[in-house]
Each structure stands twice: as C-alpha cells, then as structure tokens.
MMTF fields as JSON, N, C-alpha, C and O atoms, coordinates in Angstrom:
{
  "mmtfVersion": "1.0.0",
  "mmtfProducer": "UNKNOWN",
  "numBonds": 255,
  "numAtoms": 256,
  "numGroups": 64,
  "numChains": 1,
  "numModels": 1,
  "chainsPerModel": [1],
  "groupsPerChain": [64],
  "chainIdList": ["A"],
  "bondAtomList": [4, 2, 8, 6, 12, 10, 16, 14, 20, 18, 24, 22, 28, 26, 32, 30, 36, 34, 40, 38, 44, 42, 48, 46, 52, 50, 56, 54, 60, 58, 64, 62, 68, 66, 72, 70, 76, 74, 80, 78, 84, 82, 88, 86, 92, 90, 96, 94, 100, 98, 104, 102, 108, 106, 112, 110, 116, 114, 120, 118, 124, 122, 128, 126, 132, 130, 136, 134, 140, 138, 144, 142, 148, 146, 152, 150, 156, 154, 160, 158, 164, 162, 168, 166, 172, 170, 176, 174, 180, 178, 184, 182, 188, 186, 192, 190, 196, 194, 200, 198, 204, 202, 208, 206, 212, 210, 216, 214, 220, 218, 224, 222, 228, 226, 232, 230, 236, 234, 240, 238, 244, 242, 248, 246, 252, 250],
  "bondOrderList": [1, 1, 1, 1, 1, 1, 1, 1, 1, 1, 1, 1, 1, 1, 1, 1, 1, 1, 1, 1, 1, 1, 1, 1, 1, 1, 1, 1, 1, 1, 1, 1, 1, 1, 1, 1, 1, 1, 1, 1, 1, 1, 1, 1, 1, 1, 1, 1, 1, 1, 1, 1, 1, 1, 1, 1, 1, 1, 1, 1, 1, 1, 1],
  "groupList": [{"groupName": "MET", "atomNameList": ["N", "CA", "C", "O"], "elementList": ["N", "C", "C", "O"], "formalChargeList": [0, 0, 0, 0], "bondAtomList": [1, 0, 2, 1, 3, 2], "bondOrderList": [1, 1, 2], "singleLetterCode": "M", "chemCompType": "L-PEPTIDE LINKING"}, {"groupName": "THR", "atomNameList": ["N", "CA", "C", "O"], "elementList": ["N", "C", "C", "O"], "formalChargeList": [0, 0, 0, 0], "bondAtomList": [1, 0, 2, 1, 3, 2], "bondOrderList": [1, 1, 2], "singleLetterCode": "T", "chemCompType": "L-PEPTIDE LINKING"}, {"groupName": "VAL", "atomNameList": ["N", "CA", "C", "O"], "elementList": ["N", "C", "C", "O"], "formalChargeList": [0, 0, 0, 0], "bondAtomList": [1, 0, 2, 1, 3, 2], "bondOrderList": [1, 1, 2], "singleLetterCode": "V", "chemCompType": "L-PEPTIDE LINKING"}, {"groupName": "LYS", "atomNameList": ["N", "CA", "C", "O"], "elementList": ["N", "C", "C", "O"], "formalChargeList": [0, 0, 0, 0], "bondAtomList": [1, 0, 2, 1, 3, 2], "bondOrderList": [1, 1, 2], "singleLetterCode": "K", "chemCompType": "L-PEPTIDE LINKING"}, {"groupName": "CYS", "atomNameList": ["N", "CA", "C", "O"], "elementList": ["N", "C", "C", "O"], "formalChargeList": [0, 0, 0, 0], "bondAtomList": [1, 0, 2, 1, 3, 2], "bondOrderList": [1, 1, 2], "singleLetterCode": "C", "chemCompType": "L-PEPTIDE LINKING"}, {"groupName": "PRO", "atomNameList": ["N", "CA", "C", "O"], "elementList": ["N", "C", "C", "O"], "formalChargeList": [0, 0, 0, 0], "bondAtomList": [1, 0, 2, 1, 3, 2], "bondOrderList": [1, 1, 2], "singleLetterCode": "P", "chemCompType": "L-PEPTIDE LINKING"}, {"groupName": "ILE", "atomNameList": ["N", "CA", "C", "O"], "elementList": ["N", "C", "C", "O"], "formalChargeList": [0, 0, 0, 0], "bondAtomList": [1, 0, 2, 1, 3, 2], "bondOrderList": [1, 1, 2], "singleLetterCode": "I", "chemCompType": "L-PEPTIDE LINKING"}, {"groupName": "GLY", "atomNameList": ["N", "CA", "C", "O"], "elementList": ["N", "C", "C", "O"], "formalChargeList": [0, 0, 0, 0], "bondAtomList": [1, 0, 2, 1, 3, 2], "bondOrderList": [1, 1, 2], "singleLetterCode": "G", "chemCompType": "PEPTIDE LINKING"}, {"groupName": "TRP", "atomNameList": ["N", "CA", "C", "O"], "elementList": ["N", "C", "C", "O"], "formalChargeList": [0, 0, 0, 0], "bondAtomList": [1, 0, 2, 1, 3, 2], "bondOrderList": [1, 1, 2], "singleLetterCode": "W", "chemCompType": "L-PEPTIDE LINKING"}, {"groupName": "GLU", "atomNameList": ["N", "CA", "C", "O"], "elementList": ["N", "C", "C", "O"], "formalChargeList": [0, 0, 0, 0], "bondAtomList": [1, 0, 2, 1, 3, 2], "bondOrderList": [1, 1, 2], "singleLetterCode": "E", "chemCompType": "L-PEPTIDE LINKING"}, {"groupName": "SER", "atomNameList": ["N", "CA", "C", "O"], "elementList": ["N", "C", "C", "O"], "formalChargeList": [0, 0, 0, 0], "bondAtomList": [1, 0, 2, 1, 3, 2], "bondOrderList": [1, 1, 2], "singleLetterCode": "S", "chemCompType": "L-PEPTIDE LINKING"}, {"groupName": "TYR", "atomNameList": ["N", "CA", "C", "O"], "elementList": ["N", "C", "C", "O"], "formalChargeList": [0, 0, 0, 0], "bondAtomList": [1, 0, 2, 1, 3, 2], "bondOrderList": [1, 1, 2], "singleLetterCode": "Y", "chemCompType": "L-PEPTIDE LINKING"}, {"groupName": "ARG", "atomNameList": ["N", "CA", "C", "O"], "elementList": ["N", "C", "C", "O"], "formalChargeList": [0, 0, 0, 0], "bondAtomList": [1, 0, 2, 1, 3, 2], "bondOrderList": [1, 1, 2], "singleLetterCode": "R", "chemCompType": "L-PEPTIDE LINKING"}, {"groupName": "PHE", "atomNameList": ["N", "CA", "C", "O"], "elementList": ["N", "C", "C", "O"], "formalChargeList": [0, 0, 0, 0], "bondAtomList": [1, 0, 2, 1, 3, 2], "bondOrderList": [1, 1, 2], "singleLetterCode": "F", "chemCompType": "L-PEPTIDE LINKING"}, {"groupName": "GLN", "atomNameList": ["N", "CA", "C", "O"], "elementList": ["N", "C", "C", "O"], "formalChargeList": [0, 0, 0, 0], "bondAtomList": [1, 0, 2, 1, 3, 2], "bondOrderList": [1, 1, 2], "singleLetterCode": "Q", "chemCompType": "L-PEPTIDE LINKING"}, {"groupName": "LEU", "atomNameList": ["N", "CA", "C", "O"], "elementList": ["N", "C", "C", "O"], "formalChargeList": [0, 0, 0, 0], "bondAtomList": [1, 0, 2, 1, 3, 2], "bondOrderList": [1, 1, 2], "singleLetterCode": "L", "chemCompType": "L-PEPTIDE LINKING"}, {"groupName": "ASP", "atomNameList": ["N", "CA", "C", "O"], "elementList": ["N", "C", "C", "O"], "formalChargeList": [0, 0, 0, 0], "bondAtomList": [1, 0, 2, 1, 3, 2], "bondOrderList": [1, 1, 2], "singleLetterCode": "D", "chemCompType": "L-PEPTIDE LINKING"}, {"groupName": "ALA", "atomNameList": ["N", "CA", "C", "O"], "elementList": ["N", "C", "C", "O"], "formalChargeList": [0, 0, 0, 0], "bondAtomList": [1, 0, 2, 1, 3, 2], "bondOrderList": [1, 1, 2], "singleLetterCode": "A", "chemCompType": "L-PEPTIDE LINKING"}, {"groupName": "HIS", "atomNameList": ["N", "CA", "C", "O"], "elementList": ["N", "C", "C", "O"], "formalChargeList": [0, 0, 0, 0], "bondAtomList": [1, 0, 2, 1, 3, 2], "bondOrderList": [1, 1, 2], "singleLetterCode": "H", "chemCompType": "L-PEPTIDE LINKING"}, {"groupName": "ASN", "atomNameList": ["N", "CA", "C", "O"], "elementList": ["N", "C", "C", "O"], "formalChargeList": [0, 0, 0, 0], "bondAtomList": [1, 0, 2, 1, 3, 2], "bondOrderList": [1, 1, 2], "singleLetterCode": "N", "chemCompType": "L-PEPTIDE LINKING"}],
  "groupTypeList": [0, 1, 1, 2, 2, 3, 4, 5, 6, 4, 7, 3, 7, 2, 2, 8, 7, 9, 6, 10, 5, 11, 12, 5, 13, 4, 4, 3, 12, 4, 14, 15, 6, 16, 15, 7, 9, 8, 17, 16, 9, 9, 3, 12, 6, 5, 10, 18, 7, 16, 15, 10, 9, 10, 9, 16, 8, 10, 9, 16, 19, 19, 9, 18],
  "groupIdList": [1, 2, 3, 4, 5, 6, 7, 8, 9, 10, 11, 12, 13, 14, 15, 16, 17, 18, 19, 20, 21, 22, 23, 24, 25, 26, 27, 28, 29, 30, 31, 32, 33, 34, 35, 36, 37, 38, 39, 40, 41, 42, 43, 44, 45, 46, 47, 48, 49, 50, 51, 52, 53, 54, 55, 56, 57, 58, 59, 60, 61, 62, 63, 64],
  "secStructList": [7, 7, 7, 3, 3, 3, 7, 6, 6, 6, 7, 7, 3, 3, 3, 1, 1, 6, 6, 7, 6, 6, 6, 6, 1, 1, 1, 2, 2, 2, 2, 2, 2, 2, 2, 2, 2, 2, 2, 6, 6, 1, 1, 7, 7, 7, 7, 1, 1, 7, 2, 2, 2, 2, 2, 2, 2, 2, 2, 2, 2, 2, 6, 7],
  "xCoordList": [-64.786, -66.026, -66.814, -66.263, -68.067, -68.921, -69.793, -70.457, -69.783, -70.619, -71.914, -71.901, -73.022, -74.336, -74.999, -75.064, -75.491, -76.201, -77.63, -77.931, -78.495, -79.878, -80.013, -79.484, -80.719, -81.016, -81.823, -82.829, -81.403, -82.107, -83.521, -84.292, -83.883, -85.225, -86.158, -87.232, -85.757, -86.669, -86.288, -87.094, -85.063, -84.636, -84.057, -83.667, -83.995, -83.439, -81.941, -81.272, -81.415, -79.995, -79.145, -79.471, -78.053, -77.154, -75.729, -75.257, -75.042, -73.647, -72.811, -72.918, -71.976, -71.127, -69.857, -68.887, -69.884, -68.725, -69.001, -70.05, -68.037, -68.12, -69.348, -69.824, -69.859, -71.023, -72.296, -73.26, -72.287, -73.453, -73.105, -72.68, -73.277, -72.851, -73.661, -73.206, -74.846, -75.678, -75.617, -76.394, -74.694, -74.631, -74.551, -73.834, -75.219, -75.908, -77.311, -78.032, -77.711, -79.037, -78.973, -77.92, -80.129, -80.155, -80.247, -79.851, -80.763, -80.936, -81.018, -81.09, -81.004, -81.08, -82.381, -82.383, -83.482, -84.775, -84.71, -85.143, -84.176, -84.073, -83.128, -83.37, -82.051, -81.116, -81.834, -81.637, -82.664, -83.389, -84.488, -84.752, -85.123, -86.118, -85.451, -85.985, -84.279, -83.546, -83.15, -83.307, -82.643, -82.259, -83.465, -83.349, -84.612, -85.834, -86.259, -86.738, -86.09, -86.434, -85.542, -86.018, -84.264, -83.353, -83.735, -83.761, -84.034, -84.382, -85.672, -85.801, -86.628, -87.897, -87.798, -88.789, -86.597, -86.31, -87.098, -87.396, -87.435, -88.033, -86.962, -87.257, -85.722, -84.562, -83.671, -83.576, -83.016, -82.046, -81.134, -81.453, -80.012, -79.062, -79.395, -79.418, -79.655, -80.028, -78.901, -77.72, -79.286, -78.296, -78.693, -79.795, -77.794, -78.039, -78.501, -78.574, -78.807, -79.252, -79.916, -79.889, -80.509, -81.119, -80.119, -79.001, -80.513, -79.625, -79.132, -77.982, -79.993, -79.592, -78.423, -77.551, -78.391, -77.263, -75.984, -74.921, -76.071, -74.893, -74.391, -73.182, -75.294, -74.908, -74.241, -73.238, -74.789, -74.187, -72.771, -71.873, -72.561, -71.245, -70.259, -69.145, -70.649, -69.715, -69.404, -68.285, -70.372, -70.124, -69.14, -68.251, -69.285, -68.352, -66.946, -65.962, -66.859, -65.561, -64.857, -63.629, -65.597, -65.004, -64.45, -63.688, -64.817, -64.35, -62.897, -62.253, -62.373, -61.016, -59.987, -58.799],
  "yCoordList": [148.727, 148.127, 149.178, 149.834, 149.328, 150.297, 149.584, 148.597, 150.096, 149.532, 150.327, 151.557, 149.615, 150.243, 149.703, 148.492, 150.613, 150.232, 150.753, 151.635, 150.209, 150.683, 151.802, 151.712, 152.846, 153.936, 153.355, 152.684, 153.6, 153.016, 153.551, 152.963, 154.633, 155.196, 154.703, 154.174, 154.871, 154.54, 153.291, 152.781, 152.791, 151.572, 151.789, 150.824, 153.021, 153.336, 153.028, 153.182, 152.599, 152.301, 153.565, 154.575, 153.507, 154.642, 154.185, 153.211, 154.878, 154.57, 155.035, 156.184, 154.137, 154.475, 155.126, 154.449, 156.452, 157.181, 158.668, 159.127, 159.416, 160.882, 161.38, 162.486, 160.585, 160.982, 161.109, 161.759, 160.484, 160.484, 161.176, 160.513, 162.486, 163.23, 162.92, 163.219, 162.329, 162.041, 160.575, 160.134, 159.829, 158.395, 158.129, 158.856, 157.162, 156.071, 156.429, 155.559, 157.677, 158.099, 158.538, 158.935, 158.458, 158.819, 160.327, 160.83, 161.058, 162.5, 163.177, 162.512, 164.481, 165.269, 164.974, 164.91, 164.794, 164.513, 163.254, 163.278, 162.165, 160.919, 161.086, 160.528, 161.855, 162.122, 162.854, 162.525, 163.844, 164.616, 163.793, 163.977, 162.9, 162.002, 161.151, 160.998, 160.594, 159.772, 160.589, 160.122, 161.789, 162.66, 162.955, 162.945, 163.215, 163.473, 162.277, 162.442, 161.072, 159.863, 159.719, 159.319, 160.035, 159.99, 161.067, 160.812, 162.276, 163.392, 163.126, 163.526, 162.449, 162.112, 160.843, 160.388, 160.276, 159.045, 157.846, 156.915, 157.882, 156.713, 155.654, 154.46, 156.1, 155.211, 155.468, 156.597, 154.422, 154.592, 153.387, 152.329, 153.552, 152.465, 151.793, 152.456, 150.477, 149.793, 149.804, 149.787, 149.834, 149.783, 148.695, 148.152, 148.378, 147.318, 147.855, 147.096, 149.114, 149.686, 151.014, 151.565, 151.522, 152.833, 153.915, 153.611, 155.149, 156.276, 156.315, 156.676, 155.947, 156.02, 155.082, 155.422, 153.919, 153.004, 153.61, 153.465, 154.294, 154.942, 156.039, 156.178, 156.82, 157.887, 157.312, 157.851, 156.22, 155.584, 155.125, 155.296, 154.55, 154.057, 155.207, 155.096, 156.317, 157.428, 158.076, 158.546, 158.112, 158.663, 157.78, 158.292, 156.458, 155.53, 155.715, 155.629, 155.966, 156.144, 157.404, 157.423, 158.445, 159.715, 159.7, 160.594, 158.707, 158.653, 158.216, 158.466, 157.564, 157.008, 157.987, 157.666],
  "zCoordList": [43.505, 43.97, 44.767, 45.651, 44.456, 45.118, 46.139, 45.823, 47.376, 48.428, 48.499, 48.544, 48.508, 48.617, 49.881, 50.09, 50.718, 51.938, 51.856, 51.053, 52.68, 52.717, 53.742, 54.849, 53.362, 54.289, 55.453, 55.222, 56.7, 57.844, 58.034, 58.791, 57.379, 57.514, 56.41, 56.699, 55.142, 54.04, 53.256, 52.478, 53.452, 52.774, 51.379, 50.723, 50.921, 49.605, 49.593, 50.614, 48.457, 48.324, 48.398, 47.775, 49.16, 49.329, 49.035, 49.622, 48.132, 47.836, 49.021, 49.45, 49.552, 50.695, 50.17, 49.829, 50.112, 49.608, 49.596, 50.049, 49.066, 49.04, 48.289, 48.545, 47.375, 46.585, 47.445, 47.041, 48.627, 49.518, 50.838, 51.785, 50.914, 52.106, 53.368, 54.472, 53.228, 54.402, 54.825, 55.671, 54.235, 54.545, 56.034, 56.722, 56.566, 55.886, 55.415, 54.927, 55.547, 55.112, 53.652, 53.154, 52.972, 51.555, 51.352, 50.3, 52.345, 52.186, 53.562, 54.595, 53.545, 54.78, 55.531, 56.761, 54.804, 55.427, 56.298, 57.451, 55.76, 56.528, 57.713, 58.783, 57.529, 58.622, 59.761, 60.93, 59.422, 60.436, 61.11, 62.299, 60.375, 60.974, 62.044, 63.142, 61.725, 62.686, 63.913, 65.041, 63.709, 64.815, 65.71, 66.936, 65.101, 65.864, 66.696, 67.818, 66.16, 66.924, 68.145, 69.207, 68.018, 69.168, 70.175, 71.379, 69.686, 70.573, 71.342, 72.499, 70.701, 71.353, 72.19, 72.762, 72.259, 72.995, 72.477, 73.225, 71.171, 70.532, 70.307, 70.244, 70.186, 70.057, 71.249, 71.731, 71.728, 72.81, 72.859, 72.317, 73.504, 73.676, 75.001, 76.037, 74.985, 76.217, 77.249, 76.901, 78.512, 79.587, 80.57, 80.494, 81.492, 82.459, 83.807, 84.773, 83.893, 85.156, 84.934, 83.834, 85.982, 85.85, 86.245, 86.662, 86.115, 86.362, 87.8, 88.052, 88.747, 90.15, 90.446, 91.245, 89.821, 90.027, 89.475, 90.079, 88.328, 87.75, 88.669, 88.859, 89.243, 90.153, 91.398, 91.865, 91.942, 93.109, 92.8, 93.624, 91.633, 91.265, 91.193, 91.705, 90.566, 90.416, 91.759, 91.965, 92.682, 94.02, 94.776, 95.457, 94.668, 95.317, 94.763, 95.499, 93.473, 92.822, 93.305, 93.387, 93.624, 94.027, 95.451, 95.82, 96.251, 97.62, 97.731, 98.749, 96.694, 96.756, 96.381, 96.386]
}
C-alpha cells in the first residue's frame, strides 16, 4: 500500500517513501520555502509565556 500526502506548501501529492527524498514536500523548492518561512518567523510553535518568564524559571532552577 502506498501512502500519498499533500505537500504542505503547494498541495501536490507526495509518495511517502524513499522515492520522495524531500517528503513531506514535493521538491527542494517547497522545502526551502518552508525553511524560509520559519527563518522569517512567519511560522512558529505557540508557547504559554514570553521569553522573560522562561528565563526566570531557569534562574530559579539553578539556585537548587
């Protein structure tokens, strides 16, 4: 059974296997577009706080 997924950039069908070296992307171009979106911070993983809260937590952890 062959699994086909949609390229997250252009929507083209991509075979999920060795035949598709850029999976889940259909080609190097779509892979680089996605990388550029992450680098430009157009995409990001949501968090529950800002950076200062994370820094405060790690400083508190180092005191023990």
